[in-house]
SERO-4910 file (N, C-alpha, C, O; in steps of 0.05 Angstrom, whole numbers):
BEGIN
 pado doro    nc1    nc2    nc3   cac1   cac2   cac3    cc1    cc2    cc3    oc1    oc2    oc3
  Met    A    404    397   -381    389    385   -354    389    366   -347    374    351   -359
  Ser    A    406    352   -321    393    321   -317    372    315   -311    356    332   -304
  Gln    A    367    289   -314    343    279   -310    345    260   -283    367    248   -278
  Ala    A    322    257   -265    325    238   -246    320    211   -257    306    207   -276
  Thr    A    335    188   -241    327    163   -241    300    152   -237    291    149   -214
  Leu    A    288    145   -255    257    132   -253    259    114   -235    279     99   -237
  Ile    A    243    110   -216    241     81   -198    216     64   -218    193     72   -219
  Asp    A    222     48   -227    209     33   -246    192      9   -225    199    -14   -223
  Gly    A    168     23   -211    147      4   -193    141    -25   -204    138    -46   -191
  Lys    A    138    -23   -237    120    -46   -254    143    -61   -254    136    -84   -249
  Ala    A    166    -60   -257    190    -76   -259    195    -92   -233    197   -117   -233
  Ile    A    196    -75   -212    203    -84   -183    179   -100   -172    184   -117   -155
  Ala    A    152    -96   -179    137   -111   -166    130   -135   -186    114   -150   -175
  Ala    A    137   -144   -212    137   -157   -228    163   -187   -209    161   -211   -207
  Glu    A    183   -169   -201    205   -185   -187    197   -190   -157    210   -204   -142
  Leu    A    179   -179   -151    167   -187   -120    148   -210   -128    146   -232   -118
  Arg    A    137   -201   -143    110   -230   -149    126   -255   -162    116   -278   -158
  Ala    A    146   -253   -175    152   -273   -178    167   -292   -155    163   -316   -154
  Gly    A    177   -284   -144    186   -290   -115    176   -303    -98    186   -320    -85
  Ile    A    141   -289    -97    125   -297    -78    113   -326    -99     99   -342    -88
  Ala    A    118   -329   -121     97   -349   -137    116   -373   -121    108   -389   -105
  Ser    A    144   -370   -131    168   -388   -128    164   -401    -91    169   -424    -84
  Glu    A    155   -381    -76    157   -391    -49    127   -410    -49    123   -431    -37
  Val    A    110   -397    -63     81   -402    -55     79   -436    -68     68   -454    -55
  Ala    A     93   -441    -98    104   -466   -102    111   -486    -87     99   -507    -83
  Ala    A    138   -475    -77    156   -490    -53    129   -502    -31    123   -526    -26
  Ile    A    119   -483    -24    103   -492      2     77   -516    -11     67   -532      4
  Lys    A     70   -515    -36     49   -532    -39     67   -553    -52     57   -573    -61
  Ala    A     90   -550    -55    101   -580    -63    108   -593    -34    103   -617    -31
  Ala    A    117   -581    -17    120   -588      6    103   -597     25    110   -615     40
  Arg    A     76   -585     28     57   -587     44     35   -590     36     20   -596     54
  Gly    A     23   -586     10      5   -592     -3    -19   -563      3    -44   -563      3
  Leu    A     -3   -544      6    -24   -522     23    -21   -496      4      1   -496     -9
  Val    A    -32   -481      0    -28   -448    -15    -43   -427      5    -62   -432     21
  Pro    A    -35   -413      1    -46   -388     13    -72   -380     -3    -74   -378    -28
  Gly    A    -96   -375     20   -118   -358      6   -129   -337     15   -142   -335     36
  Leu    A   -123   -317     -6   -138   -289    -10   -168   -289    -16   -178   -297    -37
  His    A   -180   -281      6   -211   -270      0   -212   -241     -6   -202   -228     13
  Val    A   -217   -233    -17   -232   -203    -26   -263   -201    -22   -277   -219    -33
  Val    A   -275   -181     -8   -298   -174     -6   -300   -144    -20   -287   -124    -14
  Leu    A   -323   -146    -42   -335   -120    -48   -359   -111    -45   -374   -128    -55
  Val    A   -369    -96    -40   -400    -90    -37   -404    -69    -56   -392    -47    -57
  Gly    A   -423    -79    -70   -429    -57    -89   -417    -61   -124   -411    -82   -134
  Asp    A   -416    -39   -133   -406    -43   -160   -390    -13   -173   -386     -5   -196
  Asp    A   -385     -5   -156   -361     25   -159   -342      7   -184   -331    -15   -182
  Pro    A   -343     29   -207   -327     18   -228   -298     12   -223   -287     -7   -234
  Ala    A   -283     34   -203   -254     29   -201   -254      8   -180   -239    -10   -187
  Ser    A   -265      5   -158   -265    -19   -138   -268    -40   -162   -248    -53   -165
  Arg    A   -292    -45   -181   -287    -76   -197   -262    -79   -208   -250    -99   -201
  Val    A   -248    -59   -227   -223    -63   -239   -205    -70   -218   -192    -90   -224
  Tyr    A   -198    -56   -190   -185    -59   -171   -177    -94   -161   -156   -106   -158
  Val    A   -210   -103   -157   -213   -129   -149   -204   -150   -173   -189   -170   -171
  Ala    A   -215   -141   -189   -203   -162   -215   -173   -162   -222   -163   -181   -234
  Ser    A   -161   -144   -216   -132   -140   -215   -118   -161   -194   -102   -179   -198
  Lys    A   -131   -150   -168   -119   -171   -146   -125   -199   -151   -109   -217   -145
  Glu    A   -149   -204   -162   -152   -233   -167   -140   -250   -183   -136   -273   -176
  Lys    A   -128   -238   -212   -115   -243   -229    -87   -246   -216    -75   -268   -214
  Leu    A    -77   -221   -207    -49   -235   -202    -39   -248   -176    -15   -253   -171
  Ala    A    -59   -251   -159    -62   -267   -136    -60   -301   -153    -44   -319   -148
  Ala    A    -78   -301   -170    -83   -328   -184    -50   -332   -199    -39   -352   -189
  Glu    A    -39   -322   -214    -17   -318   -221      5   -321   -201     27   -322   -211
  Thr    A      4   -322   -180     23   -325   -162     26   -359   -148     46   -370   -139
  Gly    A     -3   -368   -151     -9   -401   -149    -29   -394   -121    -34   -415   -109
  Met    A    -38   -375   -112    -46   -374    -89    -82   -380   -106    -92   -379   -128
  Asn    A    -93   -387    -73   -124   -389    -79   -139   -367    -75   -146   -359    -53
  Ser    A   -146   -357    -99   -161   -321    -93   -193   -326   -101   -205   -334   -121
  Val    A   -200   -317    -80   -231   -316    -89   -243   -285    -84   -232   -271    -67
  Ala    A   -264   -273    -98   -278   -249    -96   -306   -254    -88   -321   -269   -101
  His    A   -314   -241    -64   -339   -243    -53   -354   -215    -61   -351   -193    -51
  Arg    A   -369   -222    -82   -388   -198    -94   -417   -193    -79   -435   -209    -79
  Leu    A   -417   -172    -69   -438   -168    -52   -460   -147    -65   -450   -129    -78
  Pro    A   -484   -147    -63   -497   -123    -68   -490    -99    -56   -477    -98    -35
  Ala    A   -500    -79    -71   -488    -44    -58   -507    -46    -30   -500    -36     -8
  Asp    A   -528    -58    -33   -554    -51     -8   -543    -73     12   -562    -78     28
  Thr    A   -526    -87     17   -521   -102     40   -516    -94     58   -498    -78     61
  Ser    A   -533   -101     80   -532    -87    102   -509    -93    127   -494   -111    121
  Gln    A   -504    -83    147   -487    -82    159   -482   -105    171   -460   -116    172
  Ala    A   -507   -116    184   -500   -144    193   -496   -167    175   -486   -187    183
  Asp    A   -504   -166    151   -500   -187    132   -466   -183    124   -452   -202    119
  Leu    A   -455   -153    122   -425   -164    116   -412   -171    137   -391   -183    133
  Leu    A   -423   -164    167   -409   -173    195   -410   -201    185   -388   -211    178
  Ala    A   -432   -218    182   -436   -242    183   -415   -260    166   -403   -281    172
  Lys    A   -415   -241    137   -393   -250    119   -362   -253    130   -347   -273    130
  Leu    A   -358   -227    140   -327   -225    154   -331   -252    173   -315   -270    168
  Ala    A   -350   -257    194   -344   -272    214   -336   -306    201   -318   -322    206
  Glu    A   -360   -307    182   -349   -331    166   -326   -337    154   -320   -361    155
  Leu    A   -304   -316    136   -281   -317    136   -263   -315    161   -239   -322    161
  Asn    A   -273   -309    177   -249   -302    197   -249   -335    211   -229   -342    224
  Ala    A   -270   -356    207   -272   -379    222   -268   -398    200   -277   -421    203
  Asp    A   -256   -392    174   -254   -415    153   -219   -414    157   -204   -395    154
  Asp    A   -216   -439    165   -184   -439    162   -171   -444    138   -149   -454    139
  Ala    A   -184   -438    109   -173   -439     88   -161   -410     78   -143   -404     62
  Val    A   -181   -395     94   -175   -366     85   -150   -355    107   -150   -355    131
  Asp    A   -127   -346     87   -104   -327    105   -110   -304    101   -110   -291    122
  Gly    A   -118   -288     78   -115   -261     84   -144   -253     75   -155   -263     55
  Ile    A   -158   -233     91   -185   -215     82   -182   -189     73   -173   -174     90
  Leu    A   -187   -180     54   -192   -154     46   -213   -146     37   -225   -155     18
  Val    A   -222   -123     55   -254   -112     50   -250    -87     28   -240    -66     36
  Gln    A   -258    -88     -3   -248    -63    -15   -265    -34    -10   -289    -30    -13
  Leu    A   -245    -16      0   -253      7      4   -263     30    -22   -255     25    -45
  Pro    A   -274     48    -19   -292     55     -1   -318     32     -4   -322     16    -22
  Leu    A   -330     36     19   -352     18     25   -373     37     21   -366     61     22
  Pro    A   -403     30     16   -424     41      8   -430     62     37   -421     57     59
  Lys    A   -444     81     31   -438    104     53   -455     90     83   -446     91    106
  His    A   -476     81     77   -489     69    102   -478     50    118   -488     45    140
  Leu    A   -459     38    109   -438     18    123   -414     34    140   -402     55    133
  Asp    A   -410     21    165   -390     35    183   -367     23    173   -365     -2    173
  Thr    A   -349     40    163   -322     31    148   -305     20    171   -291      0    167
  Asp    A   -306     32    198   -290     21    223   -297      2    235   -279    -13    245
  Ala    A   -323     -3    238   -335    -24    244   -328    -53    233   -322    -71    248
  Ile    A   -328    -54    207   -325    -75    191   -293    -77    200   -286    -95    216
  Ile    A   -276    -60    189   -245    -63    193   -242    -78    218   -231    -99    215
  Asp    A   -248    -72    240   -248    -73    263   -258   -109    265   -248   -125    281
  Ala    A   -273   -113    250   -286   -139    254   -268   -162    243   -272   -184    253
  Ile    A   -250   -160    226   -230   -176    212   -216   -189    234   -215   -177    255
  Asp    A   -203   -213    231   -186   -229    244   -163   -209    245   -162   -196    224
  Pro    A   -147   -203    261   -122   -190    251   -111   -199    243   -100   -186    226
  Ala    A   -101   -229    246    -80   -246    231    -92   -251    202    -78   -262    186
  Lys    A   -113   -244    196   -118   -245    168   -124   -219    154   -136   -217    133
  Asp    A   -114   -194    171   -120   -169    160    -98   -160    143    -81   -144    151
  Val    A    -98   -173    120    -77   -169    102    -81   -132     87    -69   -129     66
  Asp    A    -93   -115     94    -95    -86     85    -85    -79    106    -89    -55    107
  Gly    A    -70    -87    134    -61    -80    155    -71    -57    168    -57    -42    181
  Leu    A    -98    -54    164   -112    -29    177   -132    -38    207   -147    -23    219
  His    A   -128    -63    211   -141    -69    234   -126    -52    267   -103    -59    272
  Pro    A   -139    -35    282   -129    -28    303   -107    -37    314    -89    -22    322
  Ile    A   -107    -64    317    -84    -75    332    -54    -82    314    -32    -86    323
  Asn    A    -64    -82    286    -37    -84    274    -27    -55    270     -3    -48    270
  Ala    A    -45    -42    268    -38     -6    265    -26      2    292     -9     20    293
  Gly    A    -36    -12    317    -14      0    338      1    -16    339     21     -3    343
  Arg    A      8    -37    337     33    -53    333     55    -34    320     76    -25    331
  Leu    A     48    -30    295     62    -16    278     77     12    290    101     17    291
  Ala    A     49     32    302     55     54    313     73     46    341     89     64    347
  Gly    A     74     24    359     93     18    376    120     14    376    137     16    394
  Gly    A    122      8    348    143     -1    339    155    -20    347    179    -22    351
  Lys    A    129    -45    354    146    -68    362    149    -95    346    148   -119    353
  Ala    A    151    -84    324    157   -103    301    158    -91    272    145    -71    266
  Ser    A    176   -105    255    184    -80    234    164    -88    207    148   -106    209
  Gly    A    166    -75    186    151    -87    166    157   -109    152    145   -116    131
  Glu    A    180   -124    164    183   -158    147    168   -172    163    166   -195    155
  Asn    A    154   -167    189    143   -191    200    111   -176    212     98   -185    230
  Leu    A    105   -153    195     74   -151    207     61   -143    180     69   -136    158
  Leu    A     36   -146    191     16   -136    171     13   -107    164     -6    -96    175
  Val    A     28    -93    149     28    -69    143     11    -59    124      3    -76    107
  Pro    A      2    -34    120    -21    -25    101     -4    -25     70     16    -11     72
  Cys    A     -6    -33     53      5    -43     28     18    -19      6     35    -21    -11
  Thr    A      8     -5     11     18     26     -6     51     36     13     74     38      4
  Pro    A     41     39     35     73     48     52     92     22     43    113     26     30
  Leu    A     81     -7     51    106    -19     52    114    -24     21    136    -33     16
  Gly    A     97    -19     -1    108    -19    -32    124      9    -31    147      8    -39
  Ser    A    115     31    -22    136     55    -24    163     48     -9    184     55    -19
  Met    A    162     31     19    194     28     31    211     12     10    233     19      1
  Leu    A    197    -10      4    211    -33    -16    220    -10    -45    240    -15    -59
  Leu    A    208      9    -50    222     21    -70    243     39    -60    264     41    -72
  Leu    A    240     55    -36    263     71    -23    283     58    -25    302     68    -36
  Lys    A    283     27    -12    303     10     -7    317      1    -29    341     -3    -26
  Arg    A    307     -2    -49    314     -6    -80    339     23    -87    361     19    -98
  Val    A    333     37    -83    350     65    -97    360     77    -77    373     97    -83
  Leu    A    359     71    -53    375     91    -26    393     65    -13    383     44     -6
  Pro    A    416     69    -11    431     46      3    431     42     26    437     19     34
  Ser    A    424     60     42    411     62     72    397     93     78    405    115     73
  Leu    A    374     83     90    354    106    102    365    126    122    363    151    124
  Ser    A    381    106    139    382    120    173    393    149    167    405    157    146
  Gly    A    388    160    184    391    188    183    385    212    165    394    234    166
  Leu    A    366    199    145    352    220    130    337    234    135    320    225    151
  Glu    A    333    258    127    306    273    134    287    270    108    291    281     86
  Ala    A    261    251    118    239    248    106    221    263    117    219    270    141
  Val    A    203    268     91    176    288     91    154    272     86    156    259     65
  Val    A    130    270    101    108    257     85     87    277     82     82    291    102
  Ile    A     75    281     62     53    298     56     25    283     55     17    270     36
  Gly    A     13    287     78    -15    276     83    -11    256    106     11    245    109
  Arg    A    -30    253    121    -35    242    148    -53    224    146    -62    218    168
  Ser    A    -66    210    123    -85    197    128    -80    162    137    -60    149    129
  Glu    A    -97    152    151    -87    123    165    -82    106    145    -67     87    149
  Leu    A    -92    110    119    -81     83    102    -51     86     91    -36     67     86
  Val    A    -47    114     90    -20    115     80      2    133     96     24    127    106
  Gly    A    -14    160     94     11    177    111     19    168    141     43    166    147
  Arg    A     -1    163    157     13    157    183     33    126    176     58    126    178
  Pro    A     21    109    169     35     87    172     70     86    156     90     73    163
  Met    A     67    105    135     88    120    121    110    122    133    132    111    129
  Ala    A    101    140    153    117    156    173    130    138    197    153    140    205
  Gln    A    111    122    206    126     97    223    139     83    208    160     77    219
  Leu    A    138     74    189    156     49    174    185     69    168    207     59    170
  Leu    A    181     89    163    205    115    158    218    116    182    242    112    179
  Leu    A    211    120    206    224    123    228    228    100    239    241    102    259
  Gln    A    219     71    232    237     44    241    264     45    223    285     33    229
  Ala    A    260     63    199    286     57    184    308     73    198    331     68    195
  Asp    A    299     92    214    321    114    229    324    133    210    347    140    205
  Cys    A    304    144    197    295    169    185    287    190    205    275    181    225
  Thr    A    291    214    204    276    240    215    255    243    210    255    264    198
  Val    A    233    235    212    211    242    199    187    265    206    177    268    228
  Thr    A    179    280    183    162    301    198    137    296    173    140    291    149
  Ile    A    113    300    188     87    294    175     71    318    172     59    333    189
  Thr    A     73    319    145     61    348    143     23    345    128     16    324    116
  His    A      5    368    130    -18    364    119    -30    395    117    -19    417    120
  Ser    A    -55    388    112    -65    423    102    -61    446    119    -65    468    110
  Arg    A    -53    444    143    -53    462    160    -20    470    169    -13    487    185
  Thr    A     -2    450    152     22    463    158     30    483    150     20    489    128
  Arg    A     52    504    164     57    529    154     79    521    140     95    503    144
  Asp    A     78    542    115    104    540     92    102    512     86    117    498    100
  Leu    A     91    503     73     92    474     62    122    472     46    141    458     53
  Pro    A    122    485     28    146    483      5    174    482     26    192    465     25
  Ala    A    172    501     43    197    506     55    203    478     77    225    468     80
  Val    A    181    468     88    186    439     95    198    416     85    215    399     94
  Val    A    185    418     65    187    397     40    210    397     28    218    376     20
  Arg    A    226    422     23    251    427     14    277    421     32    301    423     28
  Arg    A    262    411     55    292    404     76    300    373     70    320    363     80
  Ala    A    282    359     54    280    332     54    295    320     33    295    327      9
  Asp    A    310    295     47    322    279     32    303    260     14    307    252     -9
  Ile    A    278    255     32    258    238     21    232    249     21    225    259     42
  Val    A    217    250      2    185    269      1    168    239    -11    173    225    -31
  Val    A    153    237      5    127    222      3    101    236     -1     89    246     19
  Ala    A     92    237    -25     66    257    -33     35    239    -31     25    226    -49
  Ala    A     28    240    -10     -2    222    -17    -25    248     -4    -33    249     19
  Val    A    -31    262    -22    -47    284    -18    -71    283    -34    -91    294    -24
  Gly    A    -73    272    -59    -97    267    -75    -97    293    -94   -118    297   -107
  Arg    A    -79    307    -96    -85    334   -107    -64    330   -139    -39    331   -139
  Pro    A    -76    327   -155    -54    326   -183    -32    351   -189    -40    373   -198
  Ala    A     -5    347   -184     12    361   -193     18    387   -169     26    410   -174
  Phe    A     13    376   -145      2    395   -124     38    401   -112     45    423   -104
  Val    A     52    382   -114     82    387   -102     99    393   -135    102    377   -154
  Lys    A    108    421   -130    121    432   -141    158    428   -143    171    424   -122
  Ala    A    171    430   -171    196    436   -170    211    443   -150    228    430   -139
  Asp    A    202    466   -146    217    483   -131    212    482   -100    219    499    -84
  Trp    A    201    459    -95    192    448    -67    214    428    -62    219    422    -38
  Ile    A    225    420    -79    244    390    -75    275    397    -79    285    405   -100
  Lys    A    290    393    -52    314    389    -60    327    377    -75    322    354    -80
  Pro    A    350    393    -89    359    376   -109    376    355   -101    396    357    -87
  Gly    A    364    328   -115    380    301   -111    362    282    -92    366    259    -86
  Ala    A    337    301    -83    328    282    -62    307    255    -80    301    255   -104
  Thr    A    301    238    -63    282    215    -78    256    221    -71    251    230    -49
  Val    A    241    218    -86    209    228    -91    187    200    -93    190    181   -108
  Ile    A    173    204    -80    152    173    -74    125    191    -81    115    208    -66
  Asp    A    116    180   -109     93    199   -117     68    180   -107     62    162   -124
  Val    A     49    180    -80     29    162    -82      4    166   -101    -12    148   -110
  Gly    A      4    191   -105    -21    191   -114    -28    191   -142    -16    199   -162
  Ile    A    -58    176   -141    -69    170   -169    -98    187   -177   -120    184   -167
  Asn    A    -89    203   -196   -113    223   -197   -120    222   -223   -103    225   -240
  Arg    A   -147    217   -231   -157    218   -261   -167    245   -269   -182    259   -255
  Met    A   -160    250   -288   -159    283   -303   -175    278   -320   -180    256   -331
  Pro    A   -189    308   -323   -217    305   -346   -206    290   -376   -225    280   -388
  Asp    A   -185    288   -385   -178    274   -411   -175    245   -406   -173    230   -425
  Gly    A   -173    234   -378   -178    202   -372   -150    194   -366   -145    172   -357
  Lys    A   -126    214   -370   -106    201   -357    -97    209   -329   -107    227   -316
  Leu    A    -76    191   -320    -76    191   -290    -47    209   -293    -28    212   -308
  Ala    A    -56    217   -269    -35    243   -258    -25    233   -229    -42    223   -215
  Gly    A     -1    236   -220      5    233   -196      0    264   -169    -17    281   -173
  Asp    A     14    265   -151     16    292   -132     29    310   -139     24    334   -135
  Val    A     56    297   -153     79    314   -160     78    319   -186     70    304   -204
  Asp    A     87    342   -190     79    351   -219    110    349   -232    129    364   -230
  Phe    A    106    323   -246    129    304   -254    147    319   -280    172    323   -281
  Ala    A    128    326   -298    152    341   -311    171    364   -301    193    367   -312
  Glu    A    164    376   -285    184    395   -271    202    377   -251    226    376   -258
  Ala    A    195    361   -227    197    345   -212    231    331   -228    254    336   -223
  Val    A    222    318   -242    239    299   -258    270    317   -262    292    306   -267
  Thr    A    267    338   -260    287    358   -277    304    366   -243    320    384   -239
  Val    A    296    352   -228    310    362   -195    314    345   -182    335    347   -170
  Ala    A    298    321   -178    296    297   -153    321    287   -166    329    294   -189
  Gly    A    338    265   -147    353    250   -152    339    222   -164    350    212   -184
  Ala    A    322    212   -155    301    191   -165    272    202   -161    267    220   -145
  Ile    A    254    187   -177    226    196   -169    206    167   -184    213    149   -199
  Thr    A    186    171   -175    167    147   -182    156    157   -207    159    181   -208
  Pro    A    144    146   -227    124    160   -244     98    151   -240     97    129   -228
  Val    A     72    161   -245     52    159   -243     37    160   -275     35    181   -288
  Pro    A     26    133   -284     27    109   -270     57     88   -271     79     98   -275
  Gly    A     53     65   -266     83     54   -265    102     56   -239    125     49   -242
  Gly    A     91     67   -213    107     72   -198     96     54   -176     96     30   -179
  Val    A     87     66   -151     81     54   -122     48     42   -132     39     26   -116
  Gly    A     33     47   -154     22     36   -159     12     -7   -153     -4    -20   -139
  Pro    A     40    -12   -180     37    -33   -177     47    -51   -155     38    -74   -151
  Met    A     66    -38   -140     74    -46   -118     56    -49    -96     62    -65    -79
  Thr    A     29    -34    -92     10    -40    -80      0    -74    -78      3    -86    -58
  Ile    A    -10    -82    -96    -20   -106   -105     -2   -126    -96     -8   -144    -81
  Ala    A     28   -121   -110     49   -141    -96     51   -142    -75     58   -164    -66
  Cys    A     45   -120    -53     54   -115    -27     26   -139    -13     28   -155      5
  Leu    A      4   -133    -30    -21   -151    -12    -15   -178    -16    -23   -194      1
  Leu    A     -2   -188    -38      3   -216    -42     25   -221    -18     24   -237      1
  Arg    A     47   -199    -25     63   -210      3     52   -208     24     60   -224     41
  Asn    A     33   -194     33     17   -196     60      9   -215     67     10   -222     91
  Thr    A     -5   -232     39    -19   -252     50     -9   -282     50    -23   -301     55
  Leu    A     17   -282     43     44   -303     48     54   -303     67     65   -323     75
  Thr    A     53   -275     84     61   -267    115     41   -280    131     48   -298    147
  Ala    A     10   -272    127     -6   -285    146     -3   -321    140     -1   -337    159
  Phe    A     -3   -326    119     -7   -351    119     13   -370    129      7   -393    132
  Lys    A     41   -359    134     66   -369    145     63   -359    176     78   -370    192
  Ala    A     47   -341    186     45   -333    209     25   -354    226     27   -364    248
  Arg    A      8   -356    206    -19   -375    217    -10   -403    221    -15   -417    241
  Arg    A      3   -411    200     11   -438    198     37   -452    199     42   -476    197
  Gly    A     52   -431    204     89   -437    212     99   -443    190     94   -463    176
  Ser    A    119   -421    186    137   -419    159    150   -439    151    164   -437    131
***
């Protein structure tokens, strides 16, 4: 039985970060400037702490100025908005990311809306989301949510062309599903977004040349849902009872049917942080001239 090609997100992300580091070094040598990424963490959620520390470390490795603002869990809406206003006004800050999820007493939408769209390296501000949805600019020069952007880079690594392919996105979140669909549409795919109300979901998925799974349910997508030879991007990161990570796709089964597939861990995850750094560099160049 044949095995799918494994899409090595870890290696591809390392290549992307190396390219970013080279560009940052060239900018520093020529202009004496480096991009500044500022991450705001409210509270002490263990997973968020790990993510923020990883972002700090990798940003610093590319030569960027990386700063984390760690605020107590009881930070008020007004105080958090004041911190964002301060970062918006600081010319040394090129990228702002508020680590989600926020404590429940905070209004996430209002917080995201308060970030300067030109510094919104998570790509979640309504202005950036609207530009993407309207097809006004490609992911190459727009601040796009990092996970969909990373997923697109992985697809382009294994597929010579996406034009005309049928793509199914499982999940309709604002963070992944919807922007992923827009990026696929801009790549001239025929796109279907599926969700919990989709009728006969396996049959819909079975049509796809490209499957992007982003539902947050371990091993949800089965091998018999996948068209032989399809390319599968598994966005899911689910913590199992034994502590191991599992994706939204039943990897052990799907790897015998798909043409190419991302593993979990080591697939989309490393690309998400690499694309955060890419977005920071994109924001720097847009703000200061490339």
